[in-house]
Backbone as XML, in Angstrom:
<?xml version="1.0"?>
<chain id="A" units="angstrom">
  <residue number="1" name="MET">
    <atom name="N" x="153.332" y="163.558" z="95.092"/>
    <atom name="CA" x="153.811" y="162.367" z="93.775"/>
    <atom name="C" x="154.018" y="162.794" z="92.819"/>
  </residue>
  <residue number="2" name="THR">
    <atom name="N" x="155.291" y="162.340" z="92.101"/>
    <atom name="CA" x="154.631" y="162.951" z="90.522"/>
    <atom name="C" x="154.377" y="162.141" z="89.729"/>
  </residue>
  <residue number="3" name="GLU">
    <atom name="N" x="154.442" y="162.697" z="88.370"/>
    <atom name="CA" x="153.661" y="161.555" z="87.293"/>
    <atom name="C" x="154.329" y="160.728" z="87.573"/>
  </residue>
  <residue number="4" name="GLN">
    <atom name="N" x="155.723" y="160.734" z="86.964"/>
    <atom name="CA" x="156.399" y="159.785" z="86.474"/>
    <atom name="C" x="156.633" y="158.703" z="87.882"/>
  </residue>
  <residue number="5" name="ALA">
    <atom name="N" x="155.884" y="159.326" z="89.006"/>
    <atom name="CA" x="155.677" y="157.893" z="90.292"/>
    <atom name="C" x="154.586" y="157.373" z="89.952"/>
  </residue>
  <residue number="6" name="ALA">
    <atom name="N" x="153.737" y="157.986" z="90.115"/>
    <atom name="CA" x="152.723" y="157.362" z="89.559"/>
    <atom name="C" x="152.226" y="156.502" z="88.774"/>
  </residue>
  <residue number="7" name="ASN">
    <atom name="N" x="152.811" y="157.124" z="87.091"/>
    <atom name="CA" x="152.947" y="156.131" z="85.979"/>
    <atom name="C" x="153.639" y="154.393" z="86.715"/>
  </residue>
  <residue number="8" name="GLU">
    <atom name="N" x="155.010" y="154.789" z="87.584"/>
    <atom name="CA" x="155.174" y="153.156" z="87.980"/>
    <atom name="C" x="154.327" y="151.978" z="89.107"/>
  </residue>
  <residue number="9" name="LEU">
    <atom name="N" x="153.374" y="153.060" z="89.798"/>
    <atom name="CA" x="152.597" y="152.468" z="90.271"/>
    <atom name="C" x="151.141" y="152.285" z="90.350"/>
  </residue>
  <residue number="10" name="ILE">
    <atom name="N" x="150.854" y="152.791" z="89.079"/>
    <atom name="CA" x="149.851" y="152.286" z="88.505"/>
    <atom name="C" x="148.883" y="150.744" z="87.830"/>
  </residue>
  <residue number="11" name="PRO">
    <atom name="N" x="150.478" y="150.352" z="87.344"/>
    <atom name="CA" x="149.984" y="148.701" z="87.032"/>
    <atom name="C" x="149.908" y="148.342" z="87.977"/>
  </residue>
  <residue number="12" name="LYS">
    <atom name="N" x="149.815" y="148.515" z="89.530"/>
    <atom name="CA" x="149.700" y="147.963" z="90.945"/>
    <atom name="C" x="148.279" y="147.954" z="91.189"/>
  </residue>
  <residue number="13" name="VAL">
    <atom name="N" x="147.241" y="148.586" z="89.577"/>
    <atom name="CA" x="145.552" y="148.403" z="90.983"/>
    <atom name="C" x="145.423" y="148.696" z="89.276"/>
  </residue>
  <residue number="14" name="PRO">
    <atom name="N" x="145.250" y="147.275" z="88.827"/>
    <atom name="CA" x="144.121" y="147.025" z="87.521"/>
    <atom name="C" x="142.675" y="148.017" z="87.546"/>
  </residue>
  <residue number="15" name="GLY">
    <atom name="N" x="142.479" y="148.652" z="86.298"/>
    <atom name="CA" x="141.341" y="149.108" z="86.490"/>
    <atom name="C" x="141.393" y="149.829" z="86.545"/>
  </residue>
  <residue number="16" name="TRP">
    <atom name="N" x="142.330" y="151.355" z="87.057"/>
    <atom name="CA" x="142.210" y="151.937" z="87.519"/>
    <atom name="C" x="142.954" y="153.025" z="86.890"/>
  </residue>
  <residue number="17" name="ASN">
    <atom name="N" x="142.502" y="154.265" z="86.853"/>
    <atom name="CA" x="143.039" y="155.766" z="85.446"/>
    <atom name="C" x="144.090" y="156.922" z="86.023"/>
  </residue>
  <residue number="18" name="LEU">
    <atom name="N" x="145.119" y="156.535" z="85.348"/>
    <atom name="CA" x="145.846" y="158.310" z="86.355"/>
    <atom name="C" x="145.548" y="158.831" z="85.714"/>
  </residue>
  <residue number="19" name="VAL">
    <atom name="N" x="144.567" y="160.230" z="86.429"/>
    <atom name="CA" x="144.256" y="161.397" z="85.028"/>
    <atom name="C" x="144.988" y="163.108" z="85.639"/>
  </residue>
  <residue number="20" name="ASN">
    <atom name="N" x="145.073" y="163.431" z="84.632"/>
    <atom name="CA" x="145.535" y="164.514" z="84.997"/>
    <atom name="C" x="144.411" y="166.037" z="84.867"/>
  </residue>
  <residue number="21" name="GLU">
    <atom name="N" x="143.388" y="166.501" z="86.112"/>
    <atom name="CA" x="143.115" y="167.628" z="85.619"/>
    <atom name="C" x="143.076" y="169.248" z="86.214"/>
  </residue>
  <residue number="22" name="THR">
    <atom name="N" x="143.492" y="169.537" z="85.428"/>
    <atom name="CA" x="144.037" y="171.036" z="85.649"/>
    <atom name="C" x="145.661" y="171.231" z="86.745"/>
  </residue>
  <residue number="23" name="ASP">
    <atom name="N" x="146.036" y="170.292" z="86.816"/>
    <atom name="CA" x="147.489" y="169.558" z="87.351"/>
    <atom name="C" x="147.446" y="168.989" z="88.489"/>
  </residue>
  <residue number="24" name="THR">
    <atom name="N" x="146.068" y="168.330" z="88.645"/>
    <atom name="CA" x="145.811" y="167.802" z="89.811"/>
    <atom name="C" x="145.370" y="166.141" z="89.618"/>
  </residue>
  <residue number="25" name="LEU">
    <atom name="N" x="146.848" y="165.321" z="89.752"/>
    <atom name="CA" x="146.760" y="163.868" z="89.796"/>
    <atom name="C" x="145.617" y="163.551" z="90.499"/>
  </residue>
  <residue number="26" name="LYS">
    <atom name="N" x="144.917" y="161.917" z="90.034"/>
    <atom name="CA" x="144.233" y="161.881" z="90.718"/>
    <atom name="C" x="144.016" y="160.064" z="89.664"/>
  </residue>
  <residue number="27" name="LEU">
    <atom name="N" x="143.837" y="158.939" z="90.536"/>
    <atom name="CA" x="142.951" y="157.828" z="90.023"/>
    <atom name="C" x="141.656" y="157.808" z="89.642"/>
  </residue>
  <residue number="28" name="ASN">
    <atom name="N" x="141.180" y="157.444" z="88.939"/>
    <atom name="CA" x="139.945" y="156.667" z="88.108"/>
    <atom name="C" x="139.558" y="155.541" z="87.999"/>
  </residue>
  <residue number="29" name="ARG">
    <atom name="N" x="138.270" y="155.199" z="88.714"/>
    <atom name="CA" x="137.409" y="154.613" z="88.271"/>
    <atom name="C" x="136.109" y="154.100" z="88.233"/>
  </residue>
  <residue number="30" name="SER">
    <atom name="N" x="135.264" y="153.081" z="87.134"/>
    <atom name="CA" x="133.896" y="153.777" z="86.926"/>
    <atom name="C" x="133.812" y="151.907" z="87.168"/>
  </residue>
  <residue number="31" name="TRP">
    <atom name="N" x="132.048" y="151.794" z="86.961"/>
    <atom name="CA" x="131.702" y="150.542" z="87.145"/>
    <atom name="C" x="130.310" y="151.055" z="86.411"/>
  </residue>
  <residue number="32" name="LYS">
    <atom name="N" x="129.575" y="149.556" z="86.253"/>
    <atom name="CA" x="128.324" y="149.450" z="85.944"/>
    <atom name="C" x="127.662" y="148.580" z="86.043"/>
  </residue>
  <residue number="33" name="VAL">
    <atom name="N" x="127.005" y="149.047" z="87.287"/>
    <atom name="CA" x="126.073" y="148.318" z="88.372"/>
    <atom name="C" x="124.760" y="148.234" z="87.381"/>
  </residue>
  <residue number="34" name="LYS">
    <atom name="N" x="123.837" y="146.700" z="88.782"/>
    <atom name="CA" x="122.971" y="146.354" z="87.998"/>
    <atom name="C" x="121.644" y="147.524" z="88.092"/>
  </residue>
  <residue number="35" name="SER">
    <atom name="N" x="121.504" y="148.317" z="89.780"/>
    <atom name="CA" x="120.159" y="148.944" z="89.295"/>
    <atom name="C" x="121.262" y="150.259" z="90.350"/>
  </residue>
  <residue number="36" name="PHE">
    <atom name="N" x="120.404" y="151.215" z="90.530"/>
    <atom name="CA" x="120.744" y="151.917" z="91.116"/>
    <atom name="C" x="120.611" y="151.773" z="92.864"/>
  </residue>
  <residue number="37" name="THR">
    <atom name="N" x="120.130" y="150.990" z="93.241"/>
    <atom name="CA" x="120.238" y="150.067" z="94.889"/>
    <atom name="C" x="121.420" y="149.652" z="94.469"/>
  </residue>
  <residue number="38" name="LYS">
    <atom name="N" x="122.798" y="149.138" z="93.646"/>
    <atom name="CA" x="123.510" y="148.116" z="93.728"/>
    <atom name="C" x="123.954" y="149.218" z="93.583"/>
  </residue>
  <residue number="39" name="GLY">
    <atom name="N" x="124.228" y="150.170" z="92.983"/>
    <atom name="CA" x="124.531" y="151.530" z="93.502"/>
    <atom name="C" x="125.040" y="151.815" z="94.704"/>
  </residue>
  <residue number="40" name="LEU">
    <atom name="N" x="124.653" y="152.193" z="95.386"/>
    <atom name="CA" x="124.857" y="152.304" z="96.544"/>
    <atom name="C" x="125.391" y="151.089" z="97.599"/>
  </residue>
  <residue number="41" name="GLU">
    <atom name="N" x="124.937" y="150.034" z="96.749"/>
    <atom name="CA" x="125.759" y="148.918" z="97.935"/>
    <atom name="C" x="127.282" y="148.959" z="97.733"/>
  </residue>
  <residue number="42" name="LEU">
    <atom name="N" x="127.565" y="149.202" z="96.362"/>
    <atom name="CA" x="128.723" y="149.503" z="96.126"/>
    <atom name="C" x="129.902" y="150.469" z="97.630"/>
  </residue>
  <residue number="43" name="PHE">
    <atom name="N" x="128.613" y="151.584" z="97.228"/>
    <atom name="CA" x="129.686" y="152.298" z="98.162"/>
    <atom name="C" x="129.537" y="153.042" z="98.915"/>
  </residue>
  <residue number="44" name="GLN">
    <atom name="N" x="128.281" y="151.807" z="99.657"/>
    <atom name="CA" x="128.710" y="151.042" z="100.765"/>
    <atom name="C" x="129.852" y="150.805" z="101.428"/>
  </residue>
  <residue number="45" name="ALA">
    <atom name="N" x="130.182" y="149.298" z="100.416"/>
    <atom name="CA" x="131.156" y="148.397" z="100.463"/>
    <atom name="C" x="132.577" y="149.092" z="100.397"/>
  </residue>
  <residue number="46" name="VAL">
    <atom name="N" x="132.606" y="150.547" z="99.634"/>
    <atom name="CA" x="133.714" y="151.241" z="99.660"/>
    <atom name="C" x="133.846" y="152.184" z="100.101"/>
  </residue>
  <residue number="47" name="ALA">
    <atom name="N" x="132.705" y="152.856" z="101.412"/>
    <atom name="CA" x="132.769" y="154.071" z="102.346"/>
    <atom name="C" x="134.003" y="153.231" z="103.449"/>
  </residue>
  <residue number="48" name="ASP">
    <atom name="N" x="132.545" y="152.086" z="103.561"/>
    <atom name="CA" x="133.499" y="150.532" z="105.135"/>
    <atom name="C" x="135.151" y="150.663" z="105.299"/>
  </residue>
  <residue number="49" name="VAL">
    <atom name="N" x="135.368" y="150.389" z="103.599"/>
    <atom name="CA" x="136.849" y="150.269" z="103.710"/>
    <atom name="C" x="138.188" y="152.059" z="104.194"/>
  </residue>
  <residue number="50" name="ALA">
    <atom name="N" x="136.689" y="153.330" z="103.140"/>
    <atom name="CA" x="137.520" y="154.073" z="103.584"/>
    <atom name="C" x="137.130" y="154.945" z="104.771"/>
  </residue>
  <residue number="51" name="GLU">
    <atom name="N" x="136.969" y="154.377" z="105.327"/>
    <atom name="CA" x="136.942" y="154.513" z="106.799"/>
    <atom name="C" x="137.452" y="154.044" z="107.590"/>
  </residue>
  <residue number="52" name="ALA">
    <atom name="N" x="137.620" y="152.382" z="107.661"/>
    <atom name="CA" x="138.837" y="151.832" z="108.145"/>
    <atom name="C" x="140.327" y="152.450" z="108.000"/>
  </residue>
  <residue number="53" name="GLU">
    <atom name="N" x="140.134" y="153.198" z="106.597"/>
    <atom name="CA" x="141.368" y="153.515" z="106.109"/>
    <atom name="C" x="141.619" y="154.920" z="106.973"/>
  </residue>
  <residue number="54" name="GLY">
    <atom name="N" x="140.899" y="155.522" z="106.930"/>
    <atom name="CA" x="140.988" y="157.013" z="107.027"/>
    <atom name="C" x="141.006" y="158.346" z="105.704"/>
  </residue>
  <residue number="55" name="HIS">
    <atom name="N" x="140.543" y="157.402" z="104.878"/>
    <atom name="CA" x="141.087" y="158.172" z="103.444"/>
    <atom name="C" x="139.685" y="157.552" z="102.482"/>
  </residue>
  <residue number="56" name="HIS">
    <atom name="N" x="139.284" y="159.336" z="102.113"/>
    <atom name="CA" x="137.478" y="159.233" z="101.689"/>
    <atom name="C" x="137.710" y="160.057" z="100.250"/>
  </residue>
  <residue number="57" name="PRO">
    <atom name="N" x="137.190" y="158.543" z="99.194"/>
    <atom name="CA" x="137.606" y="159.219" z="97.818"/>
    <atom name="C" x="136.147" y="159.558" z="97.350"/>
  </residue>
  <residue number="58" name="ASP">
    <atom name="N" x="135.946" y="160.508" z="96.626"/>
    <atom name="CA" x="134.671" y="161.411" z="95.785"/>
    <atom name="C" x="133.628" y="160.560" z="95.056"/>
  </residue>
  <residue number="59" name="LEU">
    <atom name="N" x="133.259" y="160.235" z="95.449"/>
    <atom name="CA" x="131.807" y="158.696" z="94.704"/>
    <atom name="C" x="131.106" y="159.337" z="94.132"/>
  </residue>
  <residue number="60" name="HIS">
    <atom name="N" x="130.358" y="159.187" z="93.158"/>
    <atom name="CA" x="129.800" y="159.655" z="91.809"/>
    <atom name="C" x="129.035" y="158.930" z="91.031"/>
  </residue>
  <residue number="61" name="LEU">
    <atom name="N" x="127.338" y="159.085" z="91.289"/>
    <atom name="CA" x="126.615" y="157.931" z="90.880"/>
    <atom name="C" x="125.894" y="158.632" z="89.910"/>
  </residue>
  <residue number="62" name="VAL">
    <atom name="N" x="126.511" y="158.628" z="88.717"/>
    <atom name="CA" x="126.104" y="159.062" z="87.252"/>
    <atom name="C" x="124.795" y="158.154" z="86.609"/>
  </residue>
  <residue number="63" name="GLY">
    <atom name="N" x="123.512" y="158.939" z="86.529"/>
    <atom name="CA" x="122.308" y="157.945" z="85.786"/>
    <atom name="C" x="122.485" y="157.461" z="86.769"/>
  </residue>
  <residue number="64" name="TRP">
    <atom name="N" x="122.051" y="156.243" z="86.181"/>
    <atom name="CA" x="121.500" y="154.905" z="87.362"/>
    <atom name="C" x="121.850" y="153.762" z="88.049"/>
  </residue>
  <residue number="65" name="ASN">
    <atom name="N" x="123.136" y="154.056" z="86.911"/>
    <atom name="CA" x="123.839" y="152.621" z="86.918"/>
    <atom name="C" x="124.908" y="152.703" z="86.774"/>
  </residue>
  <residue number="66" name="ASN">
    <atom name="N" x="125.575" y="154.080" z="86.334"/>
    <atom name="CA" x="127.240" y="154.537" z="87.014"/>
    <atom name="C" x="128.276" y="154.858" z="88.334"/>
  </residue>
  <residue number="67" name="VAL">
    <atom name="N" x="128.724" y="153.974" z="88.020"/>
    <atom name="CA" x="129.061" y="154.816" z="89.764"/>
    <atom name="C" x="131.197" y="154.922" z="88.826"/>
  </residue>
  <residue number="68" name="LYS">
    <atom name="N" x="131.541" y="156.258" z="89.288"/>
    <atom name="CA" x="132.789" y="156.637" z="89.396"/>
    <atom name="C" x="133.179" y="156.948" z="90.681"/>
  </residue>
  <residue number="69" name="ILE">
    <atom name="N" x="134.594" y="156.504" z="90.523"/>
    <atom name="CA" x="135.269" y="156.504" z="91.972"/>
    <atom name="C" x="136.255" y="157.688" z="91.610"/>
  </residue>
  <residue number="70" name="GLU">
    <atom name="N" x="136.669" y="158.231" z="92.553"/>
    <atom name="CA" x="137.907" y="159.454" z="92.490"/>
    <atom name="C" x="138.863" y="159.711" z="93.702"/>
  </residue>
  <residue number="71" name="ILE">
    <atom name="N" x="140.053" y="159.296" z="93.797"/>
    <atom name="CA" x="140.919" y="159.743" z="94.755"/>
    <atom name="C" x="142.176" y="159.881" z="94.569"/>
  </residue>
  <residue number="72" name="TRP">
    <atom name="N" x="142.000" y="160.925" z="95.447"/>
    <atom name="CA" x="142.962" y="161.507" z="95.325"/>
    <atom name="C" x="143.613" y="161.895" z="96.716"/>
  </residue>
  <residue number="73" name="THR">
    <atom name="N" x="144.463" y="162.938" z="97.137"/>
    <atom name="CA" x="145.031" y="163.468" z="98.750"/>
    <atom name="C" x="144.376" y="165.114" z="98.282"/>
  </residue>
  <residue number="74" name="HIS">
    <atom name="N" x="143.238" y="165.943" z="99.051"/>
    <atom name="CA" x="142.615" y="166.832" z="99.019"/>
    <atom name="C" x="144.026" y="167.827" z="99.464"/>
  </residue>
  <residue number="75" name="ALA">
    <atom name="N" x="144.552" y="167.193" z="101.130"/>
    <atom name="CA" x="145.541" y="167.666" z="102.085"/>
    <atom name="C" x="146.944" y="168.385" z="100.972"/>
  </residue>
  <residue number="76" name="VAL">
    <atom name="N" x="147.299" y="167.436" z="100.089"/>
    <atom name="CA" x="148.705" y="168.022" z="98.912"/>
    <atom name="C" x="148.150" y="168.437" z="97.946"/>
  </residue>
  <residue number="77" name="GLY">
    <atom name="N" x="146.751" y="167.978" z="97.161"/>
    <atom name="CA" x="146.363" y="168.404" z="95.708"/>
    <atom name="C" x="146.479" y="167.539" z="94.939"/>
  </residue>
  <residue number="78" name="GLY">
    <atom name="N" x="146.917" y="166.651" z="95.172"/>
    <atom name="CA" x="147.000" y="165.417" z="94.031"/>
    <atom name="C" x="147.328" y="163.528" z="95.067"/>
  </residue>
  <residue number="79" name="LEU">
    <atom name="N" x="148.657" y="163.303" z="94.250"/>
    <atom name="CA" x="148.422" y="161.379" z="94.646"/>
    <atom name="C" x="149.605" y="161.611" z="95.854"/>
  </residue>
  <residue number="80" name="THR">
    <atom name="N" x="149.032" y="160.135" z="96.426"/>
    <atom name="CA" x="150.172" y="160.129" z="97.494"/>
    <atom name="C" x="150.194" y="158.136" z="97.350"/>
  </residue>
  <residue number="81" name="GLU">
    <atom name="N" x="150.970" y="157.840" z="98.061"/>
    <atom name="CA" x="151.652" y="156.151" z="98.376"/>
    <atom name="C" x="150.312" y="155.471" z="98.588"/>
  </residue>
  <residue number="82" name="ASN">
    <atom name="N" x="148.917" y="156.259" z="99.833"/>
    <atom name="CA" x="148.264" y="156.027" z="100.186"/>
    <atom name="C" x="147.440" y="155.668" z="99.324"/>
  </residue>
  <residue number="83" name="ASP">
    <atom name="N" x="146.669" y="156.720" z="98.071"/>
    <atom name="CA" x="145.844" y="156.431" z="96.979"/>
    <atom name="C" x="145.677" y="155.009" z="96.592"/>
  </residue>
  <residue number="84" name="PHE">
    <atom name="N" x="147.079" y="154.751" z="96.240"/>
    <atom name="CA" x="147.598" y="153.257" z="95.444"/>
    <atom name="C" x="146.666" y="152.410" z="96.744"/>
  </residue>
  <residue number="85" name="ILE">
    <atom name="N" x="147.135" y="152.594" z="97.342"/>
    <atom name="CA" x="147.043" y="151.349" z="98.913"/>
    <atom name="C" x="145.611" y="151.548" z="99.045"/>
  </residue>
  <residue number="86" name="LEU">
    <atom name="N" x="144.754" y="152.607" z="99.453"/>
    <atom name="CA" x="142.755" y="152.698" z="98.767"/>
    <atom name="C" x="142.543" y="151.828" z="97.690"/>
  </residue>
  <residue number="87" name="ALA">
    <atom name="N" x="143.320" y="152.046" z="96.765"/>
    <atom name="CA" x="142.235" y="151.852" z="95.195"/>
    <atom name="C" x="142.782" y="150.411" z="95.143"/>
  </residue>
  <residue number="88" name="ALA">
    <atom name="N" x="143.576" y="149.538" z="95.959"/>
    <atom name="CA" x="144.275" y="148.153" z="95.937"/>
    <atom name="C" x="142.977" y="147.810" z="96.502"/>
  </residue>
  <residue number="89" name="LYS">
    <atom name="N" x="142.729" y="148.204" z="98.331"/>
    <atom name="CA" x="141.898" y="147.286" z="99.033"/>
    <atom name="C" x="140.529" y="147.315" z="98.478"/>
  </residue>
  <residue number="90" name="ILE">
    <atom name="N" x="140.515" y="148.402" z="97.272"/>
    <atom name="CA" x="138.665" y="148.786" z="96.899"/>
    <atom name="C" x="138.673" y="147.605" z="95.831"/>
  </residue>
  <residue number="91" name="ASN">
    <atom name="N" x="140.049" y="147.025" z="94.840"/>
    <atom name="CA" x="140.423" y="146.313" z="93.889"/>
    <atom name="C" x="139.912" y="144.891" z="94.623"/>
  </residue>
  <residue number="92" name="GLY">
    <atom name="N" x="140.400" y="145.012" z="95.933"/>
    <atom name="CA" x="140.048" y="142.977" z="96.419"/>
    <atom name="C" x="138.956" y="142.877" z="97.158"/>
  </residue>
  <residue number="93" name="LEU">
    <atom name="N" x="137.738" y="144.031" z="96.865"/>
    <atom name="CA" x="136.425" y="144.329" z="97.568"/>
    <atom name="C" x="136.007" y="143.078" z="96.223"/>
  </residue>
  <residue number="94" name="ASP">
    <atom name="N" x="134.672" y="142.342" z="97.300"/>
    <atom name="CA" x="133.788" y="140.909" z="96.044"/>
    <atom name="C" x="132.800" y="142.283" z="95.026"/>
  </residue>
  <residue number="95" name="LEU">
    <atom name="N" x="133.308" y="142.901" z="94.489"/>
    <atom name="CA" x="131.648" y="142.914" z="93.458"/>
    <atom name="C" x="131.249" y="142.752" z="92.975"/>
  </residue>
  <residue number="96" name="GLN">
    <atom name="N" x="131.655" y="141.542" z="92.087"/>
    <atom name="CA" x="130.497" y="141.115" z="91.722"/>
    <atom name="C" x="129.504" y="140.903" z="91.411"/>
  </residue>
  <residue number="97" name="HIS">
    <atom name="N" x="128.850" y="140.787" z="92.350"/>
    <atom name="CA" x="127.023" y="140.286" z="92.842"/>
    <atom name="C" x="126.426" y="141.954" z="92.243"/>
  </residue>
  <residue number="98" name="LEU">
    <atom name="N" x="126.859" y="142.897" z="91.870"/>
    <atom name="CA" x="126.587" y="144.579" z="92.109"/>
    <atom name="C" x="126.715" y="144.973" z="90.771"/>
  </residue>
  <residue number="99" name="LEU">
    <atom name="N" x="127.975" y="144.305" z="89.726"/>
    <atom name="CA" x="128.258" y="144.612" z="88.468"/>
    <atom name="C" x="127.146" y="144.082" z="87.697"/>
  </residue>
  <residue number="100" name="ARG">
    <atom name="N" x="127.373" y="145.168" z="86.178"/>
    <atom name="CA" x="126.329" y="144.182" z="85.673"/>
    <atom name="C" x="126.973" y="143.221" z="84.512"/>
  </residue>
  <residue number="101" name="ARG">
    <atom name="N" x="126.766" y="142.138" z="83.774"/>
    <atom name="CA" x="127.762" y="140.905" z="82.909"/>
    <atom name="C" x="127.700" y="141.634" z="81.703"/>
  </residue>
  <residue number="102" name="LYS">
    <atom name="N" x="128.457" y="141.541" z="80.599"/>
    <atom name="CA" x="129.028" y="142.146" z="79.939"/>
    <atom name="C" x="128.222" y="140.949" z="78.804"/>
  </residue>
  <residue number="103" name="ALA">
    <atom name="N" x="128.107" y="141.978" z="77.919"/>
    <atom name="CA" x="127.046" y="141.180" z="77.117"/>
    <atom name="C" x="128.179" y="140.320" z="76.004"/>
  </residue>
  <residue number="104" name="ALA">
    <atom name="N" x="127.971" y="138.845" z="76.323"/>
    <atom name="CA" x="128.669" y="137.692" z="75.134"/>
    <atom name="C" x="128.891" y="138.524" z="73.882"/>
  </residue>
  <residue number="105" name="THR">
    <atom name="N" x="129.223" y="138.659" z="73.025"/>
    <atom name="CA" x="129.862" y="138.927" z="71.983"/>
    <atom name="C" x="130.466" y="137.542" z="70.407"/>
  </residue>
</chain>
């Protein structure tokens, strides 16, 4: 997929960012979770969707409460439409009970 095509699809997956790492286009998104174990629960929810889709993202737990997911198709070295479908399905998960609440300002 070209960067132009990816830029046309990125608005359809709110919260996800389009990144170019050493000429490899990827989708990424980060969340702050309530606890280390809530991060693992988030991973399991994403893993269930990924397994059903047969498409597996890179999952990262950084520190005790920072979750980062990267999606790209390793076989083609970049993005495909399936990556955006997986991102949309992850967006459809109910994750609010796992996430830290933003401080009121």
